[in-house]
N, CA, C and O atoms as a Maestro MAE file, in Angstrom:
{
 s_m_m2io_version
 :::
 2.0.0
}

f_m_ct {
 s_m_title
 :::
 protein
 m_atom[332] {
  # First column is atom index #
  i_m_mmod_type
  r_m_x_coord
  r_m_y_coord
  r_m_z_coord
  i_m_residue_number
  s_m_chain_name
  s_m_pdb_residue_name
  s_m_pdb_atom_name
  i_m_atomic_number
  :::
  1 25 0.824 -1.257 0.036 1 A "MET " " N  " 7
  2 3 -0.021 0.013 0.060 1 A "MET " " CA " 6
  3 2 0.897 1.247 0.003 1 A "MET " " C  " 6
  4 15 1.889 1.350 0.725 1 A "MET " " O  " 8
  5 25 0.520 2.174 -0.887 2 A "ALA " " N  " 7
  6 3 1.345 3.364 -1.015 2 A "ALA " " CA " 6
  7 2 1.127 4.274 0.235 2 A "ALA " " C  " 6
  8 15 0.025 4.367 0.776 2 A "ALA " " O  " 8
  9 25 2.227 4.932 0.660 3 A "GLN " " N  " 7
  10 3 2.030 5.847 1.721 3 A "GLN " " CA " 6
  11 2 1.350 7.147 1.371 3 A "GLN " " C  " 6
  12 15 1.675 7.736 0.340 3 A "GLN " " O  " 8
  13 25 0.378 7.647 2.216 4 A "MET " " N  " 7
  14 3 -0.300 8.824 1.756 4 A "MET " " CA " 6
  15 2 0.526 10.074 2.060 4 A "MET " " C  " 6
  16 15 1.132 10.191 3.125 4 A "MET " " O  " 8
  17 25 0.537 10.981 1.128 5 A "LYS " " N  " 7
  18 3 1.271 12.252 1.370 5 A "LYS " " CA " 6
  19 2 0.382 13.080 2.130 5 A "LYS " " C  " 6
  20 15 -0.834 13.089 1.939 5 A "LYS " " O  " 8
  21 25 1.008 13.819 3.044 6 A "VAL " " N  " 7
  22 3 0.270 14.771 3.895 6 A "VAL " " CA " 6
  23 2 1.043 16.145 3.960 6 A "VAL " " C  " 6
  24 15 2.268 16.167 3.842 6 A "VAL " " O  " 8
  25 25 0.337 17.233 4.142 7 A "GLU " " N  " 7
  26 3 0.972 18.428 4.324 7 A "GLU " " CA " 6
  27 2 0.703 18.929 5.786 7 A "GLU " " C  " 6
  28 15 -0.440 18.910 6.244 7 A "GLU " " O  " 8
  29 25 1.641 19.322 6.416 8 A "ARG " " N  " 7
  30 3 1.581 19.714 7.843 8 A "ARG " " CA " 6
  31 2 1.150 21.134 7.879 8 A "ARG " " C  " 6
  32 15 1.607 21.941 7.070 8 A "ARG " " O  " 8
  33 25 0.261 21.478 8.818 9 A "ILE " " N  " 7
  34 3 -0.032 22.858 9.006 9 A "ILE " " CA " 6
  35 2 -0.058 23.214 10.478 9 A "ILE " " C  " 6
  36 15 -0.202 22.335 11.328 9 A "ILE " " O  " 8
  37 25 0.075 24.457 10.779 10 A "ASN " " N  " 7
  38 3 -0.013 24.885 12.264 10 A "ASN " " CA " 6
  39 2 -1.403 25.321 12.421 10 A "ASN " " C  " 6
  40 15 -1.966 25.966 11.536 10 A "ASN " " O  " 8
  41 25 -2.021 24.966 13.604 11 A "VAL " " N  " 7
  42 3 -3.403 25.306 14.031 11 A "VAL " " CA " 6
  43 2 -3.306 25.899 15.445 11 A "VAL " " C  " 6
  44 15 -2.774 25.289 16.372 11 A "VAL " " O  " 8
  45 25 -3.797 27.004 15.547 12 A "THR " " N  " 7
  46 3 -3.832 27.663 16.860 12 A "THR " " CA " 6
  47 2 -5.221 27.521 17.455 12 A "THR " " C  " 6
  48 15 -6.211 27.952 16.864 12 A "THR " " O  " 8
  49 25 -5.284 26.889 18.674 13 A "LEU " " N  " 7
  50 3 -6.538 26.704 19.347 13 A "LEU " " CA " 6
  51 2 -6.603 27.265 20.706 13 A "LEU " " C  " 6
  52 15 -5.595 27.356 21.405 13 A "LEU " " O  " 8
  53 25 -7.804 27.652 21.105 14 A "HIS " " N  " 7
  54 3 -8.051 28.179 22.521 14 A "HIS " " CA " 6
  55 2 -7.762 26.884 23.475 14 A "HIS " " C  " 6
  56 15 -8.055 25.732 23.156 14 A "HIS " " O  " 8
  57 25 -7.188 27.236 24.600 15 A "PRO " " N  " 7
  58 3 -6.867 26.172 25.556 15 A "PRO " " CA " 6
  59 2 -8.019 25.291 25.887 15 A "PRO " " C  " 6
  60 15 -7.835 24.086 26.056 15 A "PRO " " O  " 8
  61 25 -9.233 25.849 25.993 16 A "ASP " " N  " 7
  62 3 -10.418 25.013 26.213 16 A "ASP " " CA " 6
  63 2 -10.790 23.979 25.025 16 A "ASP " " C  " 6
  64 15 -11.400 22.932 25.242 16 A "ASP " " O  " 8
  65 25 -10.371 24.374 23.799 17 A "SER " " N  " 7
  66 3 -10.617 23.555 22.626 17 A "SER " " CA " 6
  67 2 -9.540 22.347 22.770 17 A "SER " " C  " 6
  68 15 -9.827 21.191 22.458 17 A "SER " " O  " 8
  69 25 -8.426 22.684 23.213 18 A "VAL " " N  " 7
  70 3 -7.407 21.734 23.203 18 A "VAL " " CA " 6
  71 2 -7.662 20.737 24.335 18 A "VAL " " C  " 6
  72 15 -7.343 19.559 24.174 18 A "VAL " " O  " 8
  73 25 -8.198 21.139 25.421 19 A "ALA " " N  " 7
  74 3 -8.573 20.289 26.586 19 A "ALA " " CA " 6
  75 2 -9.787 19.331 26.093 19 A "ALA " " C  " 6
  76 15 -9.847 18.153 26.444 19 A "ALA " " O  " 8
  77 25 -10.736 19.932 25.258 20 A "GLY " " N  " 7
  78 3 -11.838 19.216 24.704 20 A "GLY " " CA " 6
  79 2 -11.394 18.091 23.778 20 A "GLY " " C  " 6
  80 15 -11.885 16.965 23.839 20 A "GLY " " O  " 8
  81 25 -10.453 18.441 22.926 21 A "LEU " " N  " 7
  82 3 -9.823 17.407 22.030 21 A "LEU " " CA " 6
  83 2 -9.203 16.279 22.699 21 A "LEU " " C  " 6
  84 15 -9.335 15.116 22.319 21 A "LEU " " O  " 8
  85 25 -8.479 16.671 23.769 22 A "ASP " " N  " 7
  86 3 -7.823 15.648 24.524 22 A "ASP " " CA " 6
  87 2 -8.705 14.698 25.254 22 A "ASP " " C  " 6
  88 15 -8.459 13.496 25.346 22 A "ASP " " O  " 8
  89 25 -9.814 15.330 25.803 23 A "GLU " " N  " 7
  90 3 -10.922 14.503 26.388 23 A "GLU " " CA " 6
  91 2 -11.461 13.562 25.383 23 A "GLU " " C  " 6
  92 15 -11.591 12.368 25.652 23 A "GLU " " O  " 8
  93 25 -11.802 14.098 24.147 24 A "LEU " " N  " 7
  94 3 -12.452 13.258 23.097 24 A "LEU " " CA " 6
  95 2 -11.467 12.101 22.717 24 A "LEU " " C  " 6
  96 15 -11.906 10.962 22.560 24 A "LEU " " O  " 8
  97 25 -10.234 12.368 22.581 25 A "CYS " " N  " 7
  98 3 -9.192 11.327 22.186 25 A "CYS " " CA " 6
  99 2 -9.256 10.220 23.260 25 A "CYS " " C  " 6
  100 15 -9.373 9.028 22.974 25 A "CYS " " O  " 8
  101 25 -9.168 10.718 24.562 26 A "GLU " " N  " 7
  102 3 -9.174 9.761 25.694 26 A "GLU " " CA " 6
  103 2 -10.367 8.936 25.712 26 A "GLU " " C  " 6
  104 15 -10.267 7.742 25.995 26 A "GLU " " O  " 8
  105 25 -11.582 9.510 25.413 27 A "GLU " " N  " 7
  106 3 -12.750 8.728 25.435 27 A "GLU " " CA " 6
  107 2 -12.710 7.666 24.261 27 A "GLU " " C  " 6
  108 15 -13.209 6.558 24.457 27 A "GLU " " O  " 8
  109 25 -12.202 7.942 23.199 28 A "VAL " " N  " 7
  110 3 -12.093 6.989 22.075 28 A "VAL " " CA " 6
  111 2 -11.269 5.857 22.530 28 A "VAL " " C  " 6
  112 15 -11.648 4.686 22.544 28 A "VAL " " O  " 8
  113 25 -10.001 6.331 22.939 29 A "ARG " " N  " 7
  114 3 -9.037 5.274 23.489 29 A "ARG " " CA " 6
  115 2 -9.613 4.364 24.497 29 A "ARG " " C  " 6
  116 15 -9.404 3.156 24.383 29 A "ARG " " O  " 8
  117 25 -10.352 4.848 25.518 30 A "ALA " " N  " 7
  118 3 -10.984 4.086 26.486 30 A "ALA " " CA " 6
  119 2 -12.065 3.181 26.050 30 A "ALA " " C  " 6
  120 15 -12.245 2.084 26.578 30 A "ALA " " O  " 8
  121 25 -12.783 3.646 25.083 31 A "ALA " " N  " 7
  122 3 -14.034 3.015 24.677 31 A "ALA " " CA " 6
  123 2 -13.791 1.917 23.572 31 A "ALA " " C  " 6
  124 15 -14.503 0.916 23.498 31 A "ALA " " O  " 8
  125 25 -12.759 2.163 22.734 32 A "SER " " N  " 7
  126 3 -12.570 1.327 21.533 32 A "SER " " CA " 6
  127 2 -11.278 0.439 21.610 32 A "SER " " C  " 6
  128 15 -10.145 0.921 21.632 32 A "SER " " O  " 8
  129 25 -11.551 -0.876 21.647 33 A "THR " " N  " 7
  130 3 -10.380 -1.720 21.517 33 A "THR " " CA " 6
  131 2 -10.122 -2.148 20.040 33 A "THR " " C  " 6
  132 15 -9.192 -2.896 19.737 33 A "THR " " O  " 8
  133 25 -10.985 -1.641 19.159 34 A "ASP " " N  " 7
  134 3 -10.774 -1.969 17.767 34 A "ASP " " CA " 6
  135 2 -10.170 -0.795 16.971 34 A "ASP " " C  " 6
  136 15 -9.888 -0.973 15.786 34 A "ASP " " O  " 8
  137 25 -9.969 0.338 17.534 35 A "TYR " " N  " 7
  138 3 -9.413 1.488 16.885 35 A "TYR " " CA " 6
  139 2 -7.965 1.184 16.418 35 A "TYR " " C  " 6
  140 15 -7.150 0.879 17.289 35 A "TYR " " O  " 8
  141 25 -7.599 1.236 15.204 36 A "PHE " " N  " 7
  142 3 -6.279 0.903 14.806 36 A "PHE " " CA " 6
  143 2 -5.500 2.183 14.670 36 A "PHE " " C  " 6
  144 15 -5.914 3.144 14.022 36 A "PHE " " O  " 8
  145 25 -4.284 2.149 15.349 37 A "GLY " " N  " 7
  146 3 -3.465 3.386 15.375 37 A "GLY " " CA " 6
  147 2 -3.647 4.183 16.624 37 A "GLY " " C  " 6
  148 15 -4.331 3.747 17.550 37 A "GLY " " O  " 8
  149 25 -3.032 5.374 16.672 38 A "ARG " " N  " 7
  150 3 -3.185 6.206 17.815 38 A "ARG " " CA " 6
  151 2 -3.918 7.515 17.477 38 A "ARG " " C  " 6
  152 15 -3.450 8.384 16.740 38 A "ARG " " O  " 8
  153 25 -5.150 7.571 18.107 39 A "ILE " " N  " 7
  154 3 -5.906 8.735 17.995 39 A "ILE " " CA " 6
  155 2 -5.361 9.898 18.734 39 A "ILE " " C  " 6
  156 15 -5.028 9.779 19.913 39 A "ILE " " O  " 8
  157 25 -5.253 11.060 18.067 40 A "GLY " " N  " 7
  158 3 -4.682 12.233 18.647 40 A "GLY " " CA " 6
  159 2 -5.317 13.453 18.230 40 A "GLY " " C  " 6
  160 15 -6.284 13.337 17.478 40 A "GLY " " O  " 8
  161 25 -4.946 14.612 18.585 41 A "ARG " " N  " 7
  162 3 -5.477 15.886 18.152 41 A "ARG " " CA " 6
  163 2 -5.591 16.002 16.591 41 A "ARG " " C  " 6
  164 15 -6.614 16.386 16.024 41 A "ARG " " O  " 8
  165 25 -4.498 15.649 15.993 42 A "SER " " N  " 7
  166 3 -4.435 15.908 14.593 42 A "SER " " CA " 6
  167 2 -5.356 14.998 13.820 42 A "SER " " C  " 6
  168 15 -5.878 15.407 12.783 42 A "SER " " O  " 8
  169 25 -5.584 13.760 14.286 43 A "THR " " N  " 7
  170 3 -6.497 12.829 13.706 43 A "THR " " CA " 6
  171 2 -7.945 13.360 13.871 43 A "THR " " C  " 6
  172 15 -8.723 13.224 12.927 43 A "THR " " O  " 8
  173 25 -8.325 13.924 14.952 44 A "VAL " " N  " 7
  174 3 -9.706 14.417 15.090 44 A "VAL " " CA " 6
  175 2 -9.853 15.625 14.173 44 A "VAL " " C  " 6
  176 15 -10.849 15.710 13.455 44 A "VAL " " O  " 8
  177 25 -8.909 16.562 14.165 45 A "ILE " " N  " 7
  178 3 -8.969 17.748 13.335 45 A "ILE " " CA " 6
  179 2 -9.008 17.319 11.820 45 A "ILE " " C  " 6
  180 15 -9.741 17.865 10.996 45 A "ILE " " O  " 8
  181 25 -8.177 16.325 11.547 46 A "ALA " " N  " 7
  182 3 -8.232 15.954 10.039 46 A "ALA " " CA " 6
  183 2 -9.566 15.290 9.687 46 A "ALA " " C  " 6
  184 15 -10.101 15.521 8.602 46 A "ALA " " O  " 8
  185 25 -10.092 14.490 10.568 47 A "ALA " " N  " 7
  186 3 -11.339 13.875 10.364 47 A "ALA " " CA " 6
  187 2 -12.615 14.868 10.184 47 A "ALA " " C  " 6
  188 15 -13.503 14.708 9.346 47 A "ALA " " O  " 8
  189 25 -12.539 15.854 11.068 48 A "LEU " " N  " 7
  190 3 -13.640 16.885 10.960 48 A "LEU " " CA " 6
  191 2 -13.442 17.742 9.688 48 A "LEU " " C  " 6
  192 15 -14.433 18.145 9.079 48 A "LEU " " O  " 8
  193 25 -12.203 18.029 9.275 49 A "THR " " N  " 7
  194 3 -11.915 18.704 8.121 49 A "THR " " CA " 6
  195 2 -12.348 18.012 6.789 49 A "THR " " C  " 6
  196 15 -12.846 18.590 5.823 49 A "THR " " O  " 8
  197 25 -12.076 16.673 6.896 50 A "GLU " " N  " 7
  198 3 -12.461 15.824 5.739 50 A "GLU " " CA " 6
  199 2 -13.925 15.756 5.549 50 A "GLU " " C  " 6
  200 15 -14.418 15.815 4.422 50 A "GLU " " O  " 8
  201 25 -14.675 15.625 6.690 51 A "VAL " " N  " 7
  202 3 -16.148 15.605 6.610 51 A "VAL " " CA " 6
  203 2 -16.603 16.907 6.058 51 A "VAL " " C  " 6
  204 15 -17.433 16.914 5.149 51 A "VAL " " O  " 8
  205 25 -16.132 17.978 6.529 52 A "LEU " " N  " 7
  206 3 -16.446 19.312 6.041 52 A "LEU " " CA " 6
  207 2 -16.323 19.348 4.522 52 A "LEU " " C  " 6
  208 15 -17.251 19.690 3.789 52 A "LEU " " O  " 8
  209 25 -15.160 18.985 4.111 53 A "ILE " " N  " 7
  210 3 -14.862 19.126 2.710 53 A "ILE " " CA " 6
  211 2 -15.684 18.210 1.760 53 A "ILE " " C  " 6
  212 15 -16.093 18.574 0.657 53 A "ILE " " O  " 8
  213 25 -15.880 16.998 2.297 54 A "GLU " " N  " 7
  214 3 -16.789 16.005 1.610 54 A "GLU " " CA " 6
  215 2 -18.222 16.621 1.411 54 A "GLU " " C  " 6
  216 15 -18.957 16.265 0.490 54 A "GLU " " O  " 8
  217 25 -18.542 17.510 2.281 55 A "ASN " " N  " 7
  218 3 -19.893 18.049 2.235 55 A "ASN " " CA " 6
  219 2 -19.927 19.482 1.877 55 A "ASN " " C  " 6
  220 15 -20.950 20.141 2.063 55 A "ASN " " O  " 8
  221 25 -18.823 20.008 1.357 56 A "LYS " " N  " 7
  222 3 -18.674 21.457 1.005 56 A "LYS " " CA " 6
  223 2 -19.708 22.031 0.011 56 A "LYS " " C  " 6
  224 15 -19.847 23.250 -0.088 56 A "LYS " " O  " 8
  225 25 -20.475 21.117 -0.766 57 A "HIS " " N  " 7
  226 3 -21.533 21.533 -1.525 57 A "HIS " " CA " 6
  227 2 -22.723 22.113 -0.722 57 A "HIS " " C  " 6
  228 15 -23.565 22.829 -1.264 57 A "HIS " " O  " 8
  229 25 -22.764 21.781 0.580 58 A "GLN " " N  " 7
  230 3 -23.818 22.397 1.420 58 A "GLN " " CA " 6
  231 2 -23.413 23.709 2.070 58 A "GLN " " C  " 6
  232 15 -24.268 24.406 2.615 58 A "GLN " " O  " 8
  233 25 -22.124 24.069 2.030 59 A "PHE " " N  " 7
  234 3 -21.548 25.255 2.604 59 A "PHE " " CA " 6
  235 2 -22.105 26.549 1.942 59 A "PHE " " C  " 6
  236 15 -22.054 26.612 0.714 59 A "PHE " " O  " 8
  237 25 -22.570 27.464 2.564 60 A "GLU " " N  " 7
  238 3 -23.044 28.725 2.117 60 A "GLU " " CA " 6
  239 2 -22.093 29.782 2.531 60 A "GLU " " C  " 6
  240 15 -22.214 30.321 3.631 60 A "GLU " " O  " 8
  241 25 -21.125 30.114 1.679 61 A "ALA " " N  " 7
  242 3 -20.172 31.137 2.007 61 A "ALA " " CA " 6
  243 2 -20.839 32.497 2.237 61 A "ALA " " C  " 6
  244 15 -20.294 33.302 2.992 61 A "ALA " " O  " 8
  245 25 -21.947 32.781 1.647 62 A "SER " " N  " 7
  246 3 -22.532 34.214 1.840 62 A "SER " " CA " 6
  247 2 -23.200 34.290 3.284 62 A "SER " " C  " 6
  248 15 -23.591 35.372 3.721 62 A "SER " " O  " 8
  249 25 -23.313 33.178 3.970 63 A "ALA " " N  " 7
  250 3 -23.853 33.265 5.296 63 A "ALA " " CA " 6
  251 2 -22.719 33.688 6.318 63 A "ALA " " C  " 6
  252 15 -23.051 34.012 7.459 63 A "ALA " " O  " 8
  253 25 -21.436 33.694 5.951 64 A "VAL " " N  " 7
  254 3 -20.401 33.971 6.802 64 A "VAL " " CA " 6
  255 2 -19.872 35.431 6.776 64 A "VAL " " C  " 6
  256 15 -19.339 35.937 5.788 64 A "VAL " " O  " 8
  257 25 -20.071 36.045 7.943 65 A "GLN " " N  " 7
  258 3 -19.609 37.509 8.164 65 A "GLN " " CA " 6
  259 2 -18.549 37.589 9.229 65 A "GLN " " C  " 6
  260 15 -17.882 38.621 9.299 65 A "GLN " " O  " 8
  261 25 -18.343 36.648 10.022 66 A "ASP " " N  " 7
  262 3 -17.415 36.719 11.238 66 A "ASP " " CA " 6
  263 2 -17.188 35.319 11.616 66 A "ASP " " C  " 6
  264 15 -17.649 34.359 10.997 66 A "ASP " " O  " 8
  265 25 -16.386 35.247 12.762 67 A "ASN " " N  " 7
  266 3 -16.055 33.898 13.235 67 A "ASN " " CA " 6
  267 2 -17.188 33.140 13.835 67 A "ASN " " C  " 6
  268 15 -17.234 31.910 13.794 67 A "ASN " " O  " 8
  269 25 -18.163 33.934 14.430 68 A "ALA " " N  " 7
  270 3 -19.424 33.278 15.043 68 A "ALA " " CA " 6
  271 2 -20.331 32.684 13.895 68 A "ALA " " C  " 6
  272 15 -20.874 31.588 14.028 68 A "ALA " " O  " 8
  273 25 -20.463 33.428 12.805 69 A "SER " " N  " 7
  274 3 -21.238 32.944 11.651 69 A "SER " " CA " 6
  275 2 -20.512 31.806 10.949 69 A "SER " " C  " 6
  276 15 -21.133 30.847 10.491 69 A "SER " " O  " 8
  277 25 -19.218 31.923 10.872 70 A "LEU " " N  " 7
  278 3 -18.503 30.676 10.249 70 A "LEU " " CA " 6
  279 2 -18.671 29.512 11.113 70 A "LEU " " C  " 6
  280 15 -18.911 28.440 10.557 70 A "LEU " " O  " 8
  281 25 -18.577 29.555 12.444 71 A "LYS " " N  " 7
  282 3 -18.889 28.402 13.212 71 A "LYS " " CA " 6
  283 2 -20.138 27.827 13.079 71 A "LYS " " C  " 6
  284 15 -20.284 26.605 13.068 71 A "LYS " " O  " 8
  285 25 -21.181 28.720 12.965 72 A "ALA " " N  " 7
  286 3 -22.530 28.321 12.875 72 A "ALA " " CA " 6
  287 2 -22.739 27.689 11.444 72 A "ALA " " C  " 6
  288 15 -23.528 26.753 11.320 72 A "ALA " " O  " 8
  289 25 -22.088 28.154 10.432 73 A "GLU " " N  " 7
  290 3 -22.310 27.564 9.168 73 A "GLU " " CA " 6
  291 2 -21.666 26.163 9.104 73 A "GLU " " C  " 6
  292 15 -22.246 25.229 8.551 73 A "GLU " " O  " 8
  293 25 -20.439 26.037 9.690 74 A "ILE " " N  " 7
  294 3 -19.798 24.776 9.753 74 A "ILE " " CA " 6
  295 2 -20.599 23.740 10.568 74 A "ILE " " C  " 6
  296 15 -20.653 22.567 10.198 74 A "ILE " " O  " 8
  297 25 -21.232 24.187 11.695 75 A "LYS " " N  " 7
  298 3 -21.958 23.290 12.525 75 A "LYS " " CA " 6
  299 2 -23.276 22.813 11.595 75 A "LYS " " C  " 6
  300 15 -23.713 21.662 11.612 75 A "LYS " " O  " 8
  301 25 -23.779 23.802 10.858 76 A "ARG " " N  " 7
  302 3 -24.927 23.326 10.102 76 A "ARG " " CA " 6
  303 2 -24.522 22.345 8.980 76 A "ARG " " C  " 6
  304 15 -25.250 21.409 8.648 76 A "ARG " " O  " 8
  305 25 -23.419 22.583 8.455 77 A "VAL " " N  " 7
  306 3 -22.986 21.504 7.328 77 A "VAL " " CA " 6
  307 2 -22.666 20.238 8.013 77 A "VAL " " C  " 6
  308 15 -23.079 19.207 7.484 77 A "VAL " " O  " 8
  309 25 -21.940 20.152 9.196 78 A "LEU " " N  " 7
  310 3 -21.652 18.895 9.852 78 A "LEU " " CA " 6
  311 2 -22.884 18.245 10.333 78 A "LEU " " C  " 6
  312 15 -22.945 17.015 10.312 78 A "LEU " " O  " 8
  313 25 -23.920 18.983 10.786 79 A "LYS " " N  " 7
  314 3 -25.201 18.516 11.286 79 A "LYS " " CA " 6
  315 2 -25.888 17.674 10.174 79 A "LYS " " C  " 6
  316 15 -26.414 16.578 10.366 79 A "LYS " " O  " 8
  317 25 -25.812 18.337 8.971 80 A "ASN " " N  " 7
  318 3 -26.501 17.708 7.757 80 A "ASN " " CA " 6
  319 2 -25.564 16.885 6.811 80 A "ASN " " C  " 6
  320 15 -25.871 16.636 5.646 80 A "ASN " " O  " 8
  321 25 -24.339 16.461 7.431 81 A "ALA " " N  " 7
  322 3 -23.419 15.750 6.675 81 A "ALA " " CA " 6
  323 2 -23.964 14.420 6.185 81 A "ALA " " C  " 6
  324 15 -24.762 13.845 6.925 81 A "ALA " " O  " 8
  325 25 -23.649 13.888 5.085 82 A "GLU " " N  " 7
  326 3 -24.050 12.730 4.602 82 A "GLU " " CA " 6
  327 2 -23.378 11.537 5.366 82 A "GLU " " C  " 6
  328 15 -22.167 11.575 5.585 82 A "GLU " " O  " 8
  329 25 -24.045 10.617 5.721 83 A "ALA " " N  " 7
  330 3 -23.492 9.452 6.557 83 A "ALA " " CA " 6
  331 2 -22.650 8.550 5.755 83 A "ALA " " C  " 6
  332 15 -22.129 7.564 6.278 83 A "ALA " " O  " 8
  :::
 }
 m_bond[331] {
  # First column is bond index #
  i_m_from
  i_m_to
  i_m_order
  :::
  1 1 2 1
  2 2 3 1
  3 3 4 2
  4 3 5 1
  5 5 6 1
  6 6 7 1
  7 7 8 2
  8 7 9 1
  9 9 10 1
  10 10 11 1
  11 11 12 2
  12 11 13 1
  13 13 14 1
  14 14 15 1
  15 15 16 2
  16 15 17 1
  17 17 18 1
  18 18 19 1
  19 19 20 2
  20 19 21 1
  21 21 22 1
  22 22 23 1
  23 23 24 2
  24 23 25 1
  25 25 26 1
  26 26 27 1
  27 27 28 2
  28 27 29 1
  29 29 30 1
  30 30 31 1
  31 31 32 2
  32 31 33 1
  33 33 34 1
  34 34 35 1
  35 35 36 2
  36 35 37 1
  37 37 38 1
  38 38 39 1
  39 39 40 2
  40 39 41 1
  41 41 42 1
  42 42 43 1
  43 43 44 2
  44 43 45 1
  45 45 46 1
  46 46 47 1
  47 47 48 2
  48 47 49 1
  49 49 50 1
  50 50 51 1
  51 51 52 2
  52 51 53 1
  53 53 54 1
  54 54 55 1
  55 55 56 2
  56 55 57 1
  57 57 58 1
  58 58 59 1
  59 59 60 2
  60 59 61 1
  61 61 62 1
  62 62 63 1
  63 63 64 2
  64 63 65 1
  65 65 66 1
  66 66 67 1
  67 67 68 2
  68 67 69 1
  69 69 70 1
  70 70 71 1
  71 71 72 2
  72 71 73 1
  73 73 74 1
  74 74 75 1
  75 75 76 2
  76 75 77 1
  77 77 78 1
  78 78 79 1
  79 79 80 2
  80 79 81 1
  81 81 82 1
  82 82 83 1
  83 83 84 2
  84 83 85 1
  85 85 86 1
  86 86 87 1
  87 87 88 2
  88 87 89 1
  89 89 90 1
  90 90 91 1
  91 91 92 2
  92 91 93 1
  93 93 94 1
  94 94 95 1
  95 95 96 2
  96 95 97 1
  97 97 98 1
  98 98 99 1
  99 99 100 2
  100 99 101 1
  101 101 102 1
  102 102 103 1
  103 103 104 2
  104 103 105 1
  105 105 106 1
  106 106 107 1
  107 107 108 2
  108 107 109 1
  109 109 110 1
  110 110 111 1
  111 111 112 2
  112 111 113 1
  113 113 114 1
  114 114 115 1
  115 115 116 2
  116 115 117 1
  117 117 118 1
  118 118 119 1
  119 119 120 2
  120 119 121 1
  121 121 122 1
  122 122 123 1
  123 123 124 2
  124 123 125 1
  125 125 126 1
  126 126 127 1
  127 127 128 2
  128 127 129 1
  129 129 130 1
  130 130 131 1
  131 131 132 2
  132 131 133 1
  133 133 134 1
  134 134 135 1
  135 135 136 2
  136 135 137 1
  137 137 138 1
  138 138 139 1
  139 139 140 2
  140 139 141 1
  141 141 142 1
  142 142 143 1
  143 143 144 2
  144 143 145 1
  145 145 146 1
  146 146 147 1
  147 147 148 2
  148 147 149 1
  149 149 150 1
  150 150 151 1
  151 151 152 2
  152 151 153 1
  153 153 154 1
  154 154 155 1
  155 155 156 2
  156 155 157 1
  157 157 158 1
  158 158 159 1
  159 159 160 2
  160 159 161 1
  161 161 162 1
  162 162 163 1
  163 163 164 2
  164 163 165 1
  165 165 166 1
  166 166 167 1
  167 167 168 2
  168 167 169 1
  169 169 170 1
  170 170 171 1
  171 171 172 2
  172 171 173 1
  173 173 174 1
  174 174 175 1
  175 175 176 2
  176 175 177 1
  177 177 178 1
  178 178 179 1
  179 179 180 2
  180 179 181 1
  181 181 182 1
  182 182 183 1
  183 183 184 2
  184 183 185 1
  185 185 186 1
  186 186 187 1
  187 187 188 2
  188 187 189 1
  189 189 190 1
  190 190 191 1
  191 191 192 2
  192 191 193 1
  193 193 194 1
  194 194 195 1
  195 195 196 2
  196 195 197 1
  197 197 198 1
  198 198 199 1
  199 199 200 2
  200 199 201 1
  201 201 202 1
  202 202 203 1
  203 203 204 2
  204 203 205 1
  205 205 206 1
  206 206 207 1
  207 207 208 2
  208 207 209 1
  209 209 210 1
  210 210 211 1
  211 211 212 2
  212 211 213 1
  213 213 214 1
  214 214 215 1
  215 215 216 2
  216 215 217 1
  217 217 218 1
  218 218 219 1
  219 219 220 2
  220 219 221 1
  221 221 222 1
  222 222 223 1
  223 223 224 2
  224 223 225 1
  225 225 226 1
  226 226 227 1
  227 227 228 2
  228 227 229 1
  229 229 230 1
  230 230 231 1
  231 231 232 2
  232 231 233 1
  233 233 234 1
  234 234 235 1
  235 235 236 2
  236 235 237 1
  237 237 238 1
  238 238 239 1
  239 239 240 2
  240 239 241 1
  241 241 242 1
  242 242 243 1
  243 243 244 2
  244 243 245 1
  245 245 246 1
  246 246 247 1
  247 247 248 2
  248 247 249 1
  249 249 250 1
  250 250 251 1
  251 251 252 2
  252 251 253 1
  253 253 254 1
  254 254 255 1
  255 255 256 2
  256 255 257 1
  257 257 258 1
  258 258 259 1
  259 259 260 2
  260 259 261 1
  261 261 262 1
  262 262 263 1
  263 263 264 2
  264 263 265 1
  265 265 266 1
  266 266 267 1
  267 267 268 2
  268 267 269 1
  269 269 270 1
  270 270 271 1
  271 271 272 2
  272 271 273 1
  273 273 274 1
  274 274 275 1
  275 275 276 2
  276 275 277 1
  277 277 278 1
  278 278 279 1
  279 279 280 2
  280 279 281 1
  281 281 282 1
  282 282 283 1
  283 283 284 2
  284 283 285 1
  285 285 286 1
  286 286 287 1
  287 287 288 2
  288 287 289 1
  289 289 290 1
  290 290 291 1
  291 291 292 2
  292 291 293 1
  293 293 294 1
  294 294 295 1
  295 295 296 2
  296 295 297 1
  297 297 298 1
  298 298 299 1
  299 299 300 2
  300 299 301 1
  301 301 302 1
  302 302 303 1
  303 303 304 2
  304 303 305 1
  305 305 306 1
  306 306 307 1
  307 307 308 2
  308 307 309 1
  309 309 310 1
  310 310 311 1
  311 311 312 2
  312 311 313 1
  313 313 314 1
  314 314 315 1
  315 315 316 2
  316 315 317 1
  317 317 318 1
  318 318 319 1
  319 319 320 2
  320 319 321 1
  321 321 322 1
  322 322 323 1
  323 323 324 2
  324 323 325 1
  325 325 326 1
  326 326 327 1
  327 327 328 2
  328 327 329 1
  329 329 330 1
  330 330 331 1
  331 331 332 2
  :::
 }
}
């Protein structure tokens, strides 16, 4: 199997968001004996980003005026994401 190419980026998060990510990762580790690999912050961020991109046809750029409206639009897209 060919190795997937990745591009590293820096992401700045509020400390509460980092703590929330760490809790989520710990919950997955504790609950799943079947998860292959090591789930970490970057895995969660990558998965969320991939779901958003897969459903970008639902994203309404005109609804975004600031950070709060961007978050609201992303939440809307993720809520309606195709399973």
